[in-house]
C-alpha positions as CSV (number, residue, x, y, z in Angstrom):
1,E,0.0,-0.4,0.0
2,W,1.4,3.2,-1.1
3,L,0.9,6.6,1.0
4,P,-0.2,9.7,-0.7
5,C,2.3,12.5,-1.0
6,D,1.6,15.9,0.6
7,T,2.9,18.4,-2.0
8,S,2.7,21.1,0.3
9,T,5.4,18.9,2.3
10,F,7.9,18.3,0.0
11,I,8.5,20.2,-3.1
12,I,11.6,18.9,-5.2
13,L,15.1,20.1,-4.7
14,G,15.2,23.4,-2.8
15,M,12.2,25.1,-3.9
16,S,10.9,25.6,-0.2
17,H,12.8,25.3,3.2
18,T,11.1,22.3,3.8
19,A,13.0,20.3,0.8
20,Q,16.0,21.9,1.8
21,E,15.9,20.4,5.3
22,F,14.8,17.3,4.1
23,F,17.9,16.6,2.0
24,S,20.0,18.1,4.7
25,V,18.6,15.2,7.3
26,C,19.2,12.6,4.4
27,A,22.8,13.6,4.0
28,D,23.0,12.6,7.7
29,I,20.9,9.4,7.5
30,T,21.7,8.1,4.0
31,D,24.5,7.6,1.5
32,H,23.1,9.1,-1.6
33,K,24.5,9.3,-5.3
34,I,23.8,12.0,-8.3
35,C,23.7,11.2,-11.7
36,G,22.5,12.1,-15.1
37,M,18.9,10.8,-15.9
38,Y,19.0,8.3,-18.8
39,V,18.0,10.1,-22.0
40,D,15.4,7.9,-22.6
41,C,13.9,8.6,-18.9
42,A,14.5,12.4,-19.2
43,E,12.4,12.5,-22.5
44,Y,9.7,10.1,-21.5
45,I,9.1,12.5,-18.0
46,R,9.2,15.7,-19.8
47,A,6.7,14.4,-22.6
48,H,4.3,12.9,-19.8
49,R,4.9,15.6,-17.2
50,N,1.2,16.4,-17.2
51,D,-0.1,12.9,-17.3
52,E,-0.7,11.3,-14.0
53,R,-1.1,8.0,-15.5
54,E,2.3,7.7,-17.3
55,L,4.1,9.2,-14.6
56,S,2.4,6.7,-12.3
57,N,3.8,3.9,-14.9
58,M,7.2,5.6,-14.7
59,I,7.2,5.0,-10.6
60,D,5.9,1.3,-11.3
61,A,9.2,0.9,-13.2
62,V,11.2,2.2,-10.6
63,Q,9.3,0.2,-7.9
64,N,9.7,-3.1,-10.1
65,C,13.6,-2.7,-9.7
66,V,13.6,-3.1,-6.0
67,D,12.2,-6.1,-3.5
68,P,9.1,-5.5,-2.2
69,T,10.3,-5.6,1.1
70,I,12.3,-2.7,0.7
71,S,10.4,0.8,1.5
72,L,10.5,2.9,-1.4
73,G,9.9,6.8,-2.2
74,V,9.8,8.2,-5.8
75,F,9.5,11.8,-6.8
76,I,9.2,13.2,-10.2
77,G,9.4,16.8,-10.8
78,P,11.5,19.6,-12.3
79,V,14.7,20.5,-10.6
80,V,13.3,23.6,-9.2
81,G,9.6,23.8,-8.1
82,K,6.3,21.9,-7.4
83,Q,6.9,17.8,-8.1
84,W,4.6,16.4,-10.6
85,A,4.2,12.9,-9.2
86,C,5.4,10.7,-6.0
87,R,4.6,7.9,-4.2
88,L,5.6,6.7,-0.9
89,S,5.4,3.0,0.4
90,T,6.0,4.4,4.0
91,D,6.2,7.5,6.3
92,I,9.1,9.6,4.4
93,K,11.3,9.3,7.7
94,N,11.3,5.5,7.5
95,L,12.0,5.0,3.8
96,D,14.9,2.4,2.8
97,V,15.4,4.2,-0.6
98,I,14.3,7.3,-2.1
99,I,14.7,8.1,-6.1
100,C,14.3,11.8,-7.3
101,L,13.8,11.8,-10.9
102,L,14.6,15.6,-11.8
103,S,13.7,16.9,-15.1
104,D,15.1,19.6,-16.7
105,I,14.5,21.4,-20.2
106,T,17.7,19.6,-21.3
107,N,18.6,16.0,-21.1
108,I,22.1,16.7,-20.0
109,D,20.7,18.8,-16.9
110,S,18.1,16.1,-15.9
111,K,19.3,14.3,-12.9
112,Q,18.5,11.3,-10.7
113,V,19.3,11.5,-7.1
114,T,19.4,8.2,-5.2
115,F,19.1,8.0,-1.4
116,I,19.9,4.8,0.4
117,S,19.3,4.4,4.1
118,N,22.3,3.7,6.2
119,R,20.1,1.6,8.4
120,L,20.9,-1.2,5.5
121,P,23.2,-3.6,6.0
122,A,26.3,-2.8,3.3
123,E,25.2,-5.9,1.5
124,E,21.9,-4.6,0.9
125,K,23.1,-1.4,0.0
126,D,25.2,-2.6,-2.5
127,K,22.6,-4.7,-4.3
128,L,20.2,-1.7,-4.4
129,W,23.1,0.5,-5.8
130,D,23.5,-2.3,-8.5
131,A,19.8,-2.4,-9.3
132,L,19.1,1.6,-8.9
133,Y,22.2,4.0,-9.6
134,K,22.5,5.2,-13.2
135,K,19.6,2.8,-14.4
136,N,17.4,3.3,-17.5
137,F,14.1,2.5,-16.0
138,L,12.1,2.1,-19.6
139,A,14.6,-0.5,-20.5
């Protein structure tokens, strides 16, 4: 079961102090990596940014990359501004993995930010990095 996202509470990357606080907290309790988003993903997100069903399909594709026992949050939106879609499997403070797919007008500036909780054993984190980092979720 997925929890609804309160868009007033979490706005993608730095547009509100709430998001800044969130990323600040995540830096202390997670490992994170930032990479360029795969072109296919970036173009798909831009093309469907106003289509809730298509963005939900993208979130499903991300979700299918991890074991169902892993608590996951996925955020899709512009680098600056209000998110277009998000889904959380539990309260945001208890997530094991958070994927932020940040769209920009150019492919080169569209980013994937991946957070993995330090609560997980190193072996599990390694599996998750292999499954999620620099991933073409549409392949």
